[in-house]
LORO-836888 format. One record per residue: x, y, z of N, C-alpha, C in turn. Coordinates in steps of 0.1 Angstrom, whole numbers, plus 2048, in hexadecimal, padded with zeros to 3 digits. Layout:
XYZXYZXYZ/...
% end
This chain:
75ACA4D2476CCA3D1A767CB2D13/75ACB1D10759CC5D0875DCCCD10/758CCCD1E75BCD7D2476ACDBD2D/774CCDD29780CCBD2C78BCD1D1F/782CCFD1378BCD4D08786CE5D07/77DCE9D0B776CF2D0D77FCFDD19/781CF8D2478BCFFD2C798CFFD28/79DCF7D237ACCF3D207ABD00D11/7A3D03D0B7A3D0CCFD7A5D18D08/799D1BD0C799D25D157A6D2AD1C/7ABD22D227B8D22D2B7C5D28D23/7C8D22D177CED26D107CDD33D06/7C0D36D037C1D42D017C3D4ED09/7BFD4CD157BFD54D207D1D57D22/7D9D4CD247E4D4BD267EED57D17/7E5D4FD0F7EED56D027ECD68D01/7DDD6BD077DBD78D077E2D7CD17/7E2D79D1F7EED7AD2A7FAD7ED25/7FED77D2080FD77D1980FD85D14/805D85D0B806D91D00804DA0D0A/7FDDA0D137FCDADD16805DADD21/810DA5D2581ADA5D2D829DADD28/827DADD1D833DB2D1282FDC1D19/839DC6D1A83DDD7D1B846DDAD0E/845DE3D0884EDECCFD855DF5D06/861DF9D03869E02D07868E0BCFC/85AE10CF5860E1BCEE85DE2ACF7/868E30CEE867E3FCF485DE49CEA/856E50CF484EE5DCEB856E64CE5/84FE6BCDB856E76CD2857E7FCDD/84EE80CE9853E8DCF185EE8BCF9/862E80CFC86DE7AD04879E7ECFE/877E7ACF187EE7CCE2885E8ACE4/87EE8FCE3881EA0CE1884EA4CEE/87DEA0CFB880EA8D06890EA4D08/896E97D028A1E97D078ADE98CFB/8ABE9CCF28B0EA0CE18B7EB0CE7/8C5EAFCE48CBEBBCE38D9EB8CD7/8E2EC1CD98E9EC0CD08FBEBFCD6/8F6EB9CE2905EB9CEB90EEACCE7/907EA3CE290BE96CE1919E9ACD3/922E8DCD492BE8ACCC92BE80CC7/92EE7DCB792CE72CB2938E6BCAF/93DE61CB4949E58CB494BE54CA5/953E52C9E956E4CC9294DE3BC94/948E39C8B940E31C8C945E23C80/93FE14C81941E0EC7493CE0CC6A/935E16C6892DE1CC5C938E23C53/934E23C42938E2FC3C936E3AC42/942E46C3F93FE52C45939E5BC40/933E57C3492CE5FC29918E58C34/918E4CC3590DE49C3990BE4CC4B/914E4DC4F915E53C5D90DE60C5E/917E68C55916E76C54904E7AC4E/8FFE72C428F4E6EC3E8E9E70C49/8EBE66C538E2E5FC5D8E3E68C6A/8EEE70C6C8EEE79C768E6E86C71/8E7E8EC658E0E97C628D1E95C5E/8CEE89C5C8BDE89C5B8B8E88C6A/8C0E83C758BAE82C808C1E90C85/8C5E9AC858C6EA4C898BDEAFC83/8BAEAAC778B1EB2C708A3EB1C75/89EEA5C77892E9FC7B890EA5C8A/89BEA2C9289DEAAC9F895EBACA0/89EEC2C9C89DECEC98890ED2C94/889ECCC8887DECFC82870EC8C8C/873EBEC9486AEBACA086BEC5CAC/874EC9CB0879ED4CB8871EE2CB5/870EE6CA9869EF4CA285DEF1CA6/855EE4C9F846EE0CA0841EE4CAD/84BEDDCB7844EDECC6844EEDCCB/853EF1CC6852F01CCC847F09CC4/844F08CBC83AF11CB482AF0BCB7/82CEFFCBB81BEFACC481AF02CD2/825F09CD5823F10CE381DF1CCE5/81EF23CED81EF31CF2829F3ACEC/836F35CE883FF3ACE5846F48CF3/844F45D00844F4AD0B847F47D13/846F3AD18845F31D27852F2CD24/857F27D35862F24D36867F18D2D/85DF0FD28865F03D20865F09D10/85AF10D0C85FF19D0286DF1DCFF/873F22D09881F29D0D88CF1BD0B/885F14D1388EF06D13892F00D03/884EFCCFF882EF7CF088CF04CE5/88BF11CE9892F17CDD8A0F16CDE/8A7F16CEE8B3F14CEE8B9F0ACE9/8B0EFECEA8B4EF1CE58B5EF1CD3/8AEEFACCF8ADEF9CC08B8F03CBD/8BDF0ECC48CAF13CC48D6F0DCC2/8D8EFFCCC8E3EF9CCD8E7EF2CC0/8DEEEFCB88DEEE8CAD8E8EF1CA2/8E6EFDCA38F0F09C9A8FFF0ACA2/905F0CC94913F12C9A913F1FC9F/90DF2DC9C90DF36C9E8FAF3AC9F/8F4F39CA48E6F41CA28E6F4ACA8/8DAF53C9E8D7F60CA08C6F62CA1/8C4F6EC9E8B5F71C9C8B0F6CC92/8B7F6CC898B0F66C798AEF5AC75/8B8F50C818B9F43C7C8AAF3EC7F/8A3F3DC81894F37C7F88CF3BC7A/88FF49C75882F50C7187CF4CC63/884F45C5C87EF3EC4F875F31C52/87FF2DC5A875F1EC5C868F20C64/869F2AC7185CF2CC77854F2FC6D/855F3AC6484EF3FC5C843F37C55/84FF2CC4E848F20C4683EF18C4F/843F16C5A83DF0DC6482DF10C68/82BF1EC69824F22C6D818F2AC66/81FF2BC57813F2FC4B80DF21C4A/812F16C4C80AF0CC45805EFFC54/807F09C5D7FEF04C6B806EF4C6D/814EF2C6A817EE5C6A81CEE0C7D/817ED3C7F814ECEC8A81DEC6C8B/825EBCC82830EB1C83833EB2C72/840EADC75848EAEC67851EA0C66/855E9BC5C85BE8FC5B863E92C4C/871E8EC4F87AE8DC4B87BE82C41/876E81C2F876E76C2E882E74C23/88BE7DC1E897E76C178A1E82C1A/8ADE7EC1B8B7E88C1D8C3E81C16/8CBE8DC128D6E8AC0B8E1E96C0E/8ECE91C138F8E9AC14901E9BC07/908EA6C0690EEA8BFC91CEB8C02/925EB6BF992EEC2BFA92FECABF0/930ED7BEE933EE0BE5940EEABE7/945EEDBDE950EF5BDF94EF02BDC/94DF10BE294DF19BE1958F24BE4/961F2ABD996CF2EBDD976F29BE5/97AF1FBDF986F16BE7980F12BF6/975F11BFB96DF0CC05967F00C02/963EF5C0895AEEBC09950EECC13/945EECC0C939EF1C12934EE3C16/92BEDFC23923ED5C22915ED6C22/90BECFC198FFED2C1B8F4EC7C1B/8EBEC8C1D8E1EBBC218D4EBFC16/8CFEBAC0E8C4EBBC088BAEACC0B/8ADEB4C128A4EABC17895EADC10/890EA2C1587FEA7C11876EA6C1E/870EAFC22868EAFC2D857EAFC2B/852EA3C30843EA5C3283DEACC3E/835EB7C3E82CEBCC4481FEB7C48/81AEB3C5480FEB0C57808EB8C62/7F8EBDC5F7F2EC5C697EEEBBC78/7E4EC1C7C7E3EBFC8B7D7EB1C89/7D3EB0C7C7CCEA2C7D7D5E96C74/7E2E98C757EFE90C6B7EBE90C5F/7E6E97C597E0E9AC487EEEA1C44/7F3E9DC3D7FDEA1C2F7FBEB1C29/804EB6C2E805EC4C2780DEC5C1D/815EB9C1881DEBDC0F82CEB5C12/832EB5C05843EB2C0984AEBDC01/852EC0C0885BECEC05867EC9C03/870ECDBFA880ECCBF7887ED8C00/88FED4C08898EDEC128A5EDDC13/8AEEE7C168B9EE7C168BEEEBC25/8CDEE6C2A8D1EEDC368E0EE9C33/8E9EF3C388F7EF3C358FAEECC46/905EE7C48908EE1C5391BEE1C55/91FEDDC6092DEDCC6192EED5C6A/939ECAC6A93CEC4C72949EC7C7C/948ECAC87955ECFC90959EC2C95/96AEC2C97970EB7C9E96DEBDCAB/96DEAFCB396BEAFCC0972EA7CC8/97FEA4CC7985E97CCB986E93CD9/983E89CDF983E83CEA98DE78CEE/997E7BCF699DE71CF99A0E66CF1/9AAE6BCE69ADE64CD89A2E60CCF/997E61CCD98EE5FCCA989E69CC0/988E6BCB3983E6FCA8975E70CAA/970E7DCB0965E7FCB095BE8DCAA/951E94CA994CE9ECA4942EA2CA7/93DEADCA6930EB6CAB92EEBAC9C/91CEB8C9C913EBEC9090EEC7C96/90EED4C89908EE1C8D906EE6C7F/8F9EEDC7F8F3EF4C758FAEFFC71/8FEF06C66900F10C608F3F1BC5D/8EEF13C548E0F19C4F8D5F0EC4B/8CAF0FC4F8C1F0AC4F8B4F0EC46/8AEF09C3F8A5F0BC338A8F17C2B/8B7F16C258BAF20C1F8BFF19C11/8C2F22C098C5F1FBFB8D5F1BBFC/8D9F0FBF58E9F12BF38EDF1ABEB/8FBF22BF0903F2BBE78FFF28BD8/8FCF31BD08FAF32BC5905F34BBC/908F2DBB191AF2EBAD913F38BA0/920F41B9F920F4AB90920F3FB84/91BF41B7B91EF3EB6E929F42B68/935F37B64940F3AB5A941F42B50/939F42B4B93BF4BB3E937F5CB3F/941F60B3D940F70B3E936F78B34/930F81B37928F88B3392CF8DB26/923F8EB1D92AF95B0F925F8EB07/92FF90AF7924F8AAEB925F7EAEA/91BF72AEB921F62AE591BF63AD7/920F57AD2921F57AC5916F47AC4/
% end
């Protein structure tokens, strides 16, 4: 009887372990996410608040661009894959030029950043000379090659949403105008002169 009980317990434990091992997770690795990320997607109007949608999309784009940047900087910067990564990064910008990534690369290089995490992001609008400008203010945490935190930094990015209608659907494309830049400073409304 004791042997039968031991056998049944052993059989049940083996069955549970076998069932646990058979579960396959369909998680996508970070490398696959980066390999397949680009700025060609257009986003349909979704069932969430428009500000929430813009906030979510902006956070996703900031994270993707920073991930591509750290991946690019970890390479030799002269191979074919580096060229592909760099062109993917350029696709996130409305009109990229040679200075587009200078400030970003300099900061990531100087701190020897290996990975980045966007902790919080807030989008807001600012009016400058009759123009409404869209900005994102976000906190990024930098990590080194041993996954130790190098600090949390507050950054800004200016973005634009361009209309891209497709067959009677209102859709748009997301582009950065400036990344890691300071918002335009407004001049004080008081004039220079004698104050009382």
